[in-house]
Each structure stands twice: as C-alpha cells, then as structure tokens.
Biopython code that builds the backbone (N, CA, C, O; Angstrom):
import numpy as np
from Bio.PDB.StructureBuilder import StructureBuilder

atoms = [
    (1, "MET", "N", (14.240, 23.645, -5.815)),
    (1, "MET", "CA", (11.995, 23.997, -5.559)),
    (1, "MET", "C", (12.611, 23.918, -4.362)),
    (1, "MET", "O", (13.800, 23.757, -4.086)),
    (2, "CYS", "N", (11.088, 24.127, -3.286)),
    (2, "CYS", "CA", (11.179, 24.205, -2.226)),
    (2, "CYS", "C", (10.856, 22.507, -2.071)),
    (2, "CYS", "O", (10.320, 21.964, -3.038)),
    (3, "CYS", "N", (11.236, 21.547, -0.664)),
    (3, "CYS", "CA", (10.284, 20.587, 0.014)),
    (3, "CYS", "C", (9.132, 20.609, -0.257)),
    (3, "CYS", "O", (8.666, 19.643, -0.860)),
    (4, "GLU", "N", (8.069, 22.012, 0.194)),
    (4, "GLU", "CA", (6.716, 22.349, 0.294)),
    (4, "GLU", "C", (6.184, 22.368, -1.358)),
    (4, "GLU", "O", (4.976, 22.293, -1.585)),
    (5, "LEU", "N", (6.855, 22.440, -2.117)),
    (5, "LEU", "CA", (6.625, 22.806, -3.768)),
    (5, "LEU", "C", (6.780, 22.066, -4.239)),
    (5, "LEU", "O", (6.479, 22.200, -5.425)),
    (6, "VAL", "N", (7.280, 20.837, -3.897)),
    (6, "VAL", "CA", (7.450, 19.559, -4.684)),
    (6, "VAL", "C", (6.214, 18.753, -4.099)),
    (6, "VAL", "O", (5.542, 17.981, -4.783)),
    (7, "ILE", "N", (5.998, 19.010, -2.806)),
    (7, "ILE", "CA", (4.490, 18.422, -2.483)),
    (7, "ILE", "C", (3.411, 18.838, -3.353)),
    (7, "ILE", "O", (2.509, 18.253, -3.952)),
    (8, "ALA", "N", (3.742, 19.871, -3.246)),
    (8, "ALA", "CA", (2.080, 20.645, -3.636)),
    (8, "ALA", "C", (1.951, 20.017, -5.080)),
    (8, "ALA", "O", (1.122, 19.196, -5.471)),
    (9, "ASP", "N", (3.086, 20.672, -5.834)),
    (9, "ASP", "CA", (3.355, 19.733, -6.918)),
    (9, "ASP", "C", (2.536, 18.343, -7.222)),
    (9, "ASP", "O", (1.451, 18.440, -7.795)),
    (10, "ASN", "N", (3.015, 17.112, -6.866)),
    (10, "ASN", "CA", (2.722, 16.046, -6.215)),
    (10, "ASN", "C", (1.303, 15.776, -6.103)),
    (10, "ASN", "O", (0.723, 14.862, -6.690)),
    (11, "LEU", "N", (0.669, 16.785, -5.164)),
    (11, "LEU", "CA", (-0.573, 16.537, -5.472)),
    (11, "LEU", "C", (-1.440, 16.968, -5.320)),
    (11, "LEU", "O", (-2.378, 16.833, -4.534)),
    (12, "SER", "N", (-0.915, 18.247, -6.998)),
    (12, "SER", "CA", (-1.805, 18.666, -8.049)),
    (12, "SER", "C", (-1.839, 17.773, -9.226)),
    (12, "SER", "O", (-2.594, 17.935, -10.185)),
    (13, "LYS", "N", (-0.868, 16.703, -9.078)),
    (13, "LYS", "CA", (-0.321, 15.818, -10.704)),
    (13, "LYS", "C", (-1.742, 14.422, -9.542)),
    (13, "LYS", "O", (-2.689, 13.755, -9.961)),
    (14, "ALA", "N", (-1.542, 14.474, -9.046)),
    (14, "ALA", "CA", (-2.631, 13.054, -7.869)),
    (14, "ALA", "C", (-4.114, 13.845, -8.258)),
    (14, "ALA", "O", (-5.098, 13.117, -8.385)),
    (15, "GLY", "N", (-4.216, 14.766, -8.376)),
    (15, "GLY", "CA", (-5.169, 15.063, -8.680)),
    (15, "GLY", "C", (-6.312, 15.598, -7.516)),
    (15, "GLY", "O", (-7.496, 15.303, -7.351)),
    (16, "TRP", "N", (-5.223, 16.691, -6.661)),
    (16, "TRP", "CA", (-5.683, 16.611, -5.261)),
    (16, "TRP", "C", (-5.504, 18.865, -4.698)),
    (16, "TRP", "O", (-4.624, 19.716, -4.571)),
    (17, "SER", "N", (-6.453, 18.780, -4.620)),
    (17, "SER", "CA", (-6.511, 20.426, -4.747)),
    (17, "SER", "C", (-6.042, 21.012, -3.434)),
    (17, "SER", "O", (-6.678, 20.630, -2.452)),
    (18, "TRP", "N", (-4.736, 22.140, -3.157)),
    (18, "TRP", "CA", (-4.343, 22.330, -2.182)),
    (18, "TRP", "C", (-4.577, 23.699, -1.267)),
    (18, "TRP", "O", (-5.585, 24.332, -1.582)),
    (19, "GLY", "N", (-4.050, 24.059, -0.543)),
    (19, "GLY", "CA", (-3.821, 25.281, -0.110)),
    (19, "GLY", "C", (-2.926, 25.792, 1.319)),
    (19, "GLY", "O", (-2.379, 24.889, 1.952)),
    (20, "CYS", "N", (-2.843, 26.588, 1.599)),
    (20, "CYS", "CA", (-1.768, 27.383, 2.647)),
    (20, "CYS", "C", (-2.200, 28.294, 3.639)),
    (20, "CYS", "O", (-3.343, 28.079, 3.238)),
    (21, "VAL", "N", (-2.282, 28.689, 4.083)),
    (21, "VAL", "CA", (-2.304, 29.838, 5.110)),
    (21, "VAL", "C", (-1.698, 29.613, 6.200)),
    (21, "VAL", "O", (-1.630, 28.595, 6.889)),
    (22, "SER", "N", (-0.854, 31.567, 6.421)),
    (22, "SER", "CA", (-0.756, 31.306, 7.825)),
    (22, "SER", "C", (-1.638, 32.263, 8.357)),
    (22, "SER", "O", (-2.256, 33.057, 7.647)),
    (23, "ALA", "N", (-1.779, 32.179, 10.549)),
    (23, "ALA", "CA", (-2.026, 32.936, 11.203)),
    (23, "ALA", "C", (-1.590, 32.438, 12.703)),
    (23, "ALA", "O", (-0.826, 31.517, 12.992)),
    (24, "LEU", "N", (-2.189, 33.178, 13.427)),
    (24, "LEU", "CA", (-1.694, 33.923, 14.210)),
    (24, "LEU", "C", (-2.766, 33.118, 15.767)),
    (24, "LEU", "O", (-3.847, 33.480, 16.233)),
    (25, "ASP", "N", (-1.806, 31.919, 16.178)),
    (25, "ASP", "CA", (-2.858, 31.828, 16.911)),
    (25, "ASP", "C", (-3.652, 32.550, 18.829)),
    (25, "ASP", "O", (-3.796, 33.762, 18.669)),
    (26, "SER", "N", (-3.971, 32.273, 19.866)),
    (26, "SER", "CA", (-3.867, 32.971, 20.832)),
    (26, "SER", "C", (-3.266, 33.267, 21.662)),
    (26, "SER", "O", (-3.718, 33.975, 22.562)),
    (27, "HIS", "N", (-1.824, 32.745, 21.634)),
    (27, "HIS", "CA", (-0.169, 32.990, 22.746)),
    (27, "HIS", "C", (0.680, 33.953, 21.275)),
    (27, "HIS", "O", (1.901, 33.998, 21.123)),
    (28, "GLY", "N", (-0.633, 34.817, 20.102)),
    (28, "GLY", "CA", (0.394, 34.837, 19.096)),
    (28, "GLY", "C", (1.854, 34.204, 18.263)),
    (28, "GLY", "O", (2.874, 34.828, 17.973)),
    (29, "ARG", "N", (1.508, 32.665, 17.999)),
    (29, "ARG", "CA", (2.687, 32.162, 17.174)),
    (29, "ARG", "C", (1.815, 32.242, 16.247)),
    (29, "ARG", "O", (0.618, 32.527, 16.279)),
    (30, "THR", "N", (2.781, 31.860, 15.095)),
    (30, "THR", "CA", (2.512, 31.809, 13.676)),
    (30, "THR", "C", (1.996, 30.201, 13.716)),
    (30, "THR", "O", (2.263, 29.436, 14.642)),
    (31, "ILE", "N", (1.264, 29.871, 12.618)),
    (31, "ILE", "CA", (0.681, 28.359, 12.298)),
    (31, "ILE", "C", (0.427, 28.732, 11.549)),
    (31, "ILE", "O", (-0.112, 29.793, 11.234)),
    (32, "PHE", "N", (0.887, 27.633, 10.911)),
    (32, "PHE", "CA", (0.240, 26.994, 9.862)),
    (32, "PHE", "C", (-0.766, 25.998, 8.933)),
    (32, "PHE", "O", (-0.804, 24.779, 9.098)),
    (33, "ILE", "N", (-1.609, 26.757, 7.886)),
    (33, "ILE", "CA", (-3.184, 25.545, 7.749)),
    (33, "ILE", "C", (-3.420, 25.075, 6.579)),
    (33, "ILE", "O", (-4.070, 25.589, 5.668)),
    (34, "ALA", "N", (-2.628, 23.622, 6.634)),
    (34, "ALA", "CA", (-2.482, 23.495, 5.154)),
    (34, "ALA", "C", (-3.879, 22.538, 5.194)),
    (34, "ALA", "O", (-4.408, 22.157, 6.238)),
    (35, "ASP", "N", (-4.335, 22.251, 3.896)),
    (35, "ASP", "CA", (-5.816, 21.922, 2.913)),
    (35, "ASP", "C", (-5.652, 21.048, 1.732)),
    (35, "ASP", "O", (-5.180, 21.443, 0.665)),
    (36, "ALA", "N", (-6.104, 19.721, 1.989)),
    (36, "ALA", "CA", (-6.047, 19.222, 0.385)),
    (36, "ALA", "C", (-7.643, 18.714, 0.042)),
    (36, "ALA", "O", (-8.161, 18.095, 0.971)),
    (37, "HIS", "N", (-8.110, 18.817, -0.636)),
    (37, "HIS", "CA", (-9.358, 17.453, -1.353)),
    (37, "HIS", "C", (-9.412, 17.377, -2.661)),
    (37, "HIS", "O", (-8.917, 18.004, -3.598)),
    (38, "ARG", "N", (-10.259, 16.298, -2.506)),
    (38, "ARG", "CA", (-10.476, 15.802, -3.979)),
    (38, "ARG", "C", (-12.257, 16.318, -4.087)),
    (38, "ARG", "O", (-12.892, 16.809, -3.154)),
    (39, "GLY", "N", (-12.736, 16.065, -5.356)),
    (39, "GLY", "CA", (-14.125, 16.314, -6.092)),
    (39, "GLY", "C", (-14.599, 15.024, -5.381)),
    (39, "GLY", "O", (-15.712, 14.932, -4.864)),
    (40, "ASP", "N", (-13.514, 13.860, -5.393)),
    (40, "ASP", "CA", (-14.699, 12.366, -4.104)),
    (40, "ASP", "C", (-15.114, 12.498, -2.820)),
    (40, "ASP", "O", (-15.899, 11.694, -2.316)),
    (41, "GLY", "N", (-14.496, 13.792, -2.011)),
    (41, "GLY", "CA", (-15.179, 14.510, -0.801)),
    (41, "GLY", "C", (-13.959, 13.703, 0.538)),
    (41, "GLY", "O", (-14.167, 13.845, 1.743)),
    (42, "LYS", "N", (-12.790, 12.923, -0.008)),
    (42, "LYS", "CA", (-12.068, 12.988, 0.456)),
    (42, "LYS", "C", (-10.368, 14.723, 0.866)),
    (42, "LYS", "O", (-9.386, 15.222, 0.316)),
    (43, "ARG", "N", (-11.174, 14.831, 2.128)),
    (43, "ARG", "CA", (-10.119, 15.634, 2.625)),
    (43, "ARG", "C", (-9.565, 15.396, 4.156)),
    (43, "ARG", "O", (-9.844, 14.674, 5.113)),
    (44, "PHE", "N", (-8.190, 16.891, 3.677)),
    (44, "PHE", "CA", (-7.460, 16.141, 4.736)),
    (44, "PHE", "C", (-6.751, 18.101, 5.109)),
    (44, "PHE", "O", (-6.429, 19.003, 4.336)),
    (45, "ILE", "N", (-6.771, 18.034, 6.185)),
    (45, "ILE", "CA", (-6.640, 19.534, 7.145)),
    (45, "ILE", "C", (-5.873, 19.188, 8.869)),
    (45, "ILE", "O", (-6.044, 18.615, 9.945)),
    (46, "VAL", "N", (-4.671, 20.313, 7.817)),
    (46, "VAL", "CA", (-3.956, 19.667, 9.367)),
    (46, "VAL", "C", (-2.687, 21.408, 9.851)),
    (46, "VAL", "O", (-2.256, 22.366, 9.209)),
    (47, "ARG", "N", (-2.589, 20.955, 11.188)),
    (47, "ARG", "CA", (-1.988, 22.941, 11.408)),
    (47, "ARG", "C", (-0.777, 22.377, 12.014)),
    (47, "ARG", "O", (-0.753, 21.486, 12.863)),
    (48, "ALA", "N", (-0.092, 22.789, 11.658)),
    (48, "ALA", "CA", (1.449, 23.220, 11.959)),
    (48, "ALA", "C", (2.202, 24.661, 12.297)),
    (48, "ALA", "O", (1.907, 25.803, 11.942)),
    (49, "ASP", "N", (3.630, 24.006, 13.382)),
    (49, "ASP", "CA", (3.881, 25.914, 13.583)),
    (49, "ASP", "C", (5.588, 25.715, 11.865)),
    (49, "ASP", "O", (6.602, 26.368, 11.621)),
    (50, "GLU", "N", (5.034, 24.688, 11.325)),
    (50, "GLU", "CA", (5.796, 25.875, 10.184)),
    (50, "GLU", "C", (5.211, 24.682, 9.005)),
    (50, "GLU", "O", (5.029, 23.507, 9.323)),
    (51, "MET", "N", (4.988, 25.160, 7.762)),
    (51, "MET", "CA", (4.997, 25.596, 6.665)),
    (51, "MET", "C", (5.160, 23.491, 6.052)),
    (51, "MET", "O", (4.378, 22.569, 5.820)),
    (52, "LEU", "N", (6.595, 23.704, 6.053)),
    (52, "LEU", "CA", (7.264, 22.096, 5.497)),
    (52, "LEU", "C", (6.798, 21.042, 6.697)),
    (52, "LEU", "O", (7.348, 19.963, 6.474)),
    (53, "THR", "N", (6.103, 20.992, 7.705)),
    (53, "THR", "CA", (5.537, 19.955, 8.606)),
    (53, "THR", "C", (4.442, 19.777, 8.603)),
    (53, "THR", "O", (3.957, 18.651, 8.711)),
    (54, "ALA", "N", (3.305, 21.576, 8.389)),
    (54, "ALA", "CA", (1.778, 21.235, 7.234)),
    (54, "ALA", "C", (2.174, 20.282, 6.147)),
    (54, "ALA", "O", (1.673, 19.158, 6.136)),
    (55, "PHE", "N", (2.980, 20.625, 5.291)),
    (55, "PHE", "CA", (2.786, 19.933, 3.967)),
    (55, "PHE", "C", (3.182, 18.085, 3.962)),
    (55, "PHE", "O", (2.683, 17.204, 3.263)),
    (56, "LEU", "N", (4.140, 17.998, 4.916)),
    (56, "LEU", "CA", (4.911, 16.642, 5.429)),
    (56, "LEU", "C", (3.616, 15.582, 6.028)),
    (56, "LEU", "O", (3.447, 14.368, 5.911)),
    (57, "GLU", "N", (2.690, 16.834, 6.820)),
    (57, "GLU", "CA", (1.225, 15.972, 7.285)),
    (57, "GLU", "C", (0.921, 15.612, 6.437)),
    (57, "GLU", "O", (1.222, 14.468, 6.095)),
    (58, "LEU", "N", (-0.176, 16.800, 5.338)),
    (58, "LEU", "CA", (-0.683, 15.976, 4.590)),
    (58, "LEU", "C", (-0.206, 15.063, 3.885)),
    (58, "LEU", "O", (-0.555, 13.952, 4.284)),
    (59, "GLU", "N", (0.580, 15.056, 2.823)),
    (59, "GLU", "CA", (1.460, 13.879, 2.657)),
    (59, "GLU", "C", (1.898, 12.599, 3.473)),
    (59, "GLU", "O", (1.512, 11.539, 2.979)),
    (60, "SER", "N", (2.239, 12.558, 4.011)),
    (60, "SER", "CA", (1.742, 10.893, 5.004)),
    (60, "SER", "C", (0.265, 11.155, 4.900)),
    (60, "SER", "O", (-0.097, 10.495, 3.926)),
    (61, "ALA", "N", (-0.405, 11.560, 5.228)),
    (61, "ALA", "CA", (-2.468, 11.239, 5.768)),
    (61, "ALA", "C", (-2.813, 11.209, 3.931)),
    (61, "ALA", "O", (-3.894, 10.621, 3.890)),
    (62, "ILE", "N", (-2.565, 11.425, 3.013)),
    (62, "ILE", "CA", (-2.273, 11.154, 2.124)),
    (62, "ILE", "C", (-1.885, 9.706, 1.357)),
    (62, "ILE", "O", (-2.808, 9.162, 0.750)),
    (63, "LEU", "N", (-0.599, 9.073, 1.354)),
    (63, "LEU", "CA", (0.449, 8.360, 0.945)),
    (63, "LEU", "C", (-0.557, 7.039, 2.658)),
    (63, "LEU", "O", (-0.255, 5.867, 2.430)),
    (64, "GLN", "N", (-1.393, 7.146, 3.865)),
    (64, "GLN", "CA", (-1.949, 6.804, 4.639)),
    (64, "GLN", "C", (-3.289, 5.824, 3.461)),
    (64, "GLN", "O", (-3.676, 4.664, 3.319)),
    (65, "LEU", "N", (-3.576, 7.220, 2.842)),
    (65, "LEU", "CA", (-5.452, 5.977, 2.624)),
    (65, "LEU", "C", (-4.966, 5.587, 1.329)),
    (65, "LEU", "O", (-5.310, 4.433, 1.075)),
    (66, "ARG", "N", (-4.250, 6.162, 0.361)),
    (66, "ARG", "CA", (-3.177, 5.769, -0.850)),
    (66, "ARG", "C", (-3.407, 3.923, -0.301)),
    (66, "ARG", "O", (-4.356, 3.225, -0.659)),
    (67, "LYS", "N", (-2.341, 3.497, 0.560)),
    (67, "LYS", "CA", (-2.503, 2.683, 0.941)),
    (67, "LYS", "C", (-3.548, 1.506, 1.408)),
    (67, "LYS", "O", (-3.639, 0.349, 0.997)),
    (68, "ARG", "N", (-4.445, 2.333, 2.595)),
    (68, "ARG", "CA", (-5.739, 1.876, 2.932)),
    (68, "ARG", "C", (-6.558, 1.015, 1.586)),
    (68, "ARG", "O", (-6.780, -0.157, 1.283)),
    (69, "GLN", "N", (-6.841, 2.413, 1.008)),
    (69, "GLN", "CA", (-7.404, 1.600, -0.761)),
    (69, "GLN", "C", (-6.812, 0.373, -1.446)),
    (69, "GLN", "O", (-7.513, -0.540, -1.881)),
    (70, "SER", "N", (-5.395, 0.404, -1.523)),
    (70, "SER", "CA", (-4.951, -0.424, -1.948)),
    (70, "SER", "C", (-4.926, -1.145, -1.896)),
    (70, "SER", "O", (-4.879, -1.861, -2.896)),
    (71, "ARG", "N", (-4.934, -1.696, -0.432)),
    (71, "ARG", "CA", (-5.190, -2.203, 0.251)),
    (71, "ARG", "C", (-6.715, -3.606, -0.614)),
    (71, "ARG", "O", (-6.850, -4.771, -0.986)),
    (72, "CYS", "N", (-7.665, -1.927, -0.429)),
    (72, "CYS", "CA", (-9.019, -2.778, -0.785)),
    (72, "CYS", "C", (-9.741, -2.929, -2.135)),
    (72, "CYS", "O", (-10.643, -3.740, -2.346)),
    (73, "THR", "N", (-9.203, -1.986, -3.095)),
    (73, "THR", "CA", (-8.645, -2.140, -4.257)),
    (73, "THR", "C", (-8.193, -3.852, -4.178)),
    (73, "THR", "O", (-9.089, -4.693, -4.106)),
    (74, "SER", "N", (-7.460, -4.059, -4.189)),
    (74, "SER", "CA", (-6.947, -5.450, -4.986)),
    (74, "SER", "C", (-7.958, -6.056, -3.887)),
    (74, "SER", "O", (-7.808, -7.219, -4.262)),
    (75, "ILE", "N", (-9.028, -6.192, -2.639)),
    (75, "ILE", "CA", (-9.960, -7.564, -2.174)),
    (75, "ILE", "C", (-11.012, -7.057, -3.717)),
    (75, "ILE", "O", (-11.607, -7.774, -4.521)),
    (76, "SER", "N", (-10.878, -5.456, -3.631)),
    (76, "SER", "CA", (-12.233, -5.454, -4.752)),
    (76, "SER", "C", (-11.969, -5.713, -6.195)),
    (76, "SER", "O", (-12.901, -5.479, -6.965)),
    (77, "VAL", "N", (-10.332, -6.364, -6.908)),
    (77, "VAL", "CA", (-10.279, -6.165, -8.158)),
    (77, "VAL", "C", (-11.237, -7.662, -7.995)),
    (77, "VAL", "O", (-12.305, -7.856, -8.575)),
    (78, "VAL", "N", (-10.513, -8.688, -7.004)),
    (78, "VAL", "CA", (-10.905, -10.308, -7.082)),
    (78, "VAL", "C", (-12.280, -9.796, -7.228)),
    (78, "VAL", "O", (-12.955, -10.570, -7.907)),
    (79, "CYS", "N", (-12.997, -8.643, -6.778)),
    (79, "CYS", "CA", (-14.460, -9.283, -6.910)),
    (79, "CYS", "C", (-14.936, -7.997, -8.733)),
    (79, "CYS", "O", (-15.944, -7.351, -9.017)),
    (80, "ARG", "N", (-13.984, -8.148, -9.255)),
    (80, "ARG", "CA", (-14.428, -7.460, -10.767)),
    (80, "ARG", "C", (-14.505, -6.275, -10.561)),
    (80, "ARG", "O", (-14.693, -5.472, -11.476)),
    (81, "PHE", "N", (-14.336, -5.829, -8.933)),
    (81, "PHE", "CA", (-14.844, -3.990, -9.280)),
    (81, "PHE", "C", (-13.479, -3.302, -9.032)),
    (81, "PHE", "O", (-12.690, -3.695, -8.173)),
    (82, "SER", "N", (-13.265, -2.261, -9.837)),
    (82, "SER", "CA", (-11.985, -1.609, -9.931)),
    (82, "SER", "C", (-12.390, -0.515, -9.457)),
    (82, "SER", "O", (-13.583, -0.236, -9.585)),
    (83, "HIS", "N", (-11.321, 0.568, -8.652)),
    (83, "HIS", "CA", (-11.357, 1.610, -8.734)),
    (83, "HIS", "C", (-10.227, 2.951, -7.947)),
    (83, "HIS", "O", (-10.013, 3.778, -7.061)),
    (84, "PHE", "N", (-9.687, 2.025, -9.584)),
    (84, "PHE", "CA", (-7.493, 2.344, -8.947)),
    (84, "PHE", "C", (-8.245, 4.170, -9.511)),
    (84, "PHE", "O", (-7.935, 5.138, -8.816)),
    (85, "ALA", "N", (-9.262, 4.398, -10.874)),
    (85, "ALA", "CA", (-9.384, 5.877, -11.684)),
    (85, "ALA", "C", (-9.581, 6.656, -10.798)),
    (85, "ALA", "O", (-9.166, 7.748, -11.186)),
    (86, "ASP", "N", (-10.170, 6.763, -9.352)),
    (86, "ASP", "CA", (-10.421, 7.362, -8.049)),
    (86, "ASP", "C", (-9.677, 7.822, -7.424)),
    (86, "ASP", "O", (-9.952, 8.707, -6.613)),
    (87, "TYR", "N", (-8.197, 7.231, -7.667)),
    (87, "TYR", "CA", (-7.327, 7.523, -6.353)),
    (87, "TYR", "C", (-5.757, 8.126, -7.069)),
    (87, "TYR", "O", (-4.693, 8.421, -6.525)),
    (88, "GLY", "N", (-6.095, 8.138, -8.190)),
    (88, "GLY", "CA", (-4.779, 9.003, -9.228)),
    (88, "GLY", "C", (-4.053, 7.645, -9.142)),
    (88, "GLY", "O", (-2.828, 7.761, -9.173)),
    (89, "GLU", "N", (-4.647, 6.043, -9.014)),
    (89, "GLU", "CA", (-3.477, 5.180, -9.176)),
    (89, "GLU", "C", (-3.738, 3.919, -10.787)),
    (89, "GLU", "O", (-4.920, 3.888, -11.129)),
    (90, "ARG", "N", (-3.459, 3.652, -11.042)),
    (90, "ARG", "CA", (-3.387, 2.801, -12.678)),
    (90, "ARG", "C", (-3.641, 1.635, -12.644)),
    (90, "ARG", "O", (-3.141, 1.256, -11.584)),
    (91, "ALA", "N", (-4.263, 0.512, -13.290)),
    (91, "ALA", "CA", (-4.655, -1.110, -12.907)),
    (91, "ALA", "C", (-3.993, -1.256, -13.803)),
    (91, "ALA", "O", (-3.980, -0.326, -14.609)),
    (92, "ASP", "N", (-3.345, -2.176, -14.023)),
    (92, "ASP", "CA", (-2.173, -2.697, -15.310)),
    (92, "ASP", "C", (-3.187, -4.235, -15.309)),
    (92, "ASP", "O", (-2.904, -5.162, -16.068)),
]
sb = StructureBuilder()
sb.init_structure("model")
sb.init_model(0)
sb.init_chain("A")
sb.init_seg("    ")
for serial, (resi, resn, name, xyz) in enumerate(atoms, 1):
    if name == "N":
        sb.init_residue(resn, " ", resi, " ")
    sb.init_atom(name, np.array(xyz, "f"), 0.0, 1.0, " ", f" {name:<3s}", serial, name[0])
structure = sb.get_structure()
C-alpha cells in the first residue's frame, strides 16, 4: 500500500475527512493540494510539489495539533475537564 494511502487511512480512523487534488500552477507545474478537516472546525490545507509530501505535511500538522492538545488536555484533566473524545484520544 502506498504511504499516502496509509496516512489517509490513519486520518480517517482518527475522525478526519480528507481530500487531495492536483492542479497546474501559473508556471505549468503540477502541484498537489491536500485538505483534512473535522466537524469541530479544525482544518488543514497544504500545497506541495508531490502527493506524498502533501500527505506528510498534513500528518505533521495534525500530530503537532495533538501534541498541543494533549498538553492542554492534561492541564484540563486536573481541573476535571476532559476533551479527549474531541481529539480521537482515549482517557484512561
């Protein structure tokens, strides 16, 4: 299975809707635009010269979001607020 499909499958399993299109830029070069979004308003759109790079950029952005959210959620749990379900994570 292609790396792009593995990333796309992981995005879907984590609750993200995604899409990817190719287009020509003003210089006639092929570019790839990938998008991932969720119902809570979080959205990422990336542009890259290769499809794999676009999906890797999406994955990286979402992993950074998870890291930021897990730090915030860890603090929130102390205050008895739990947002784990909103981010595809489980509270143990």
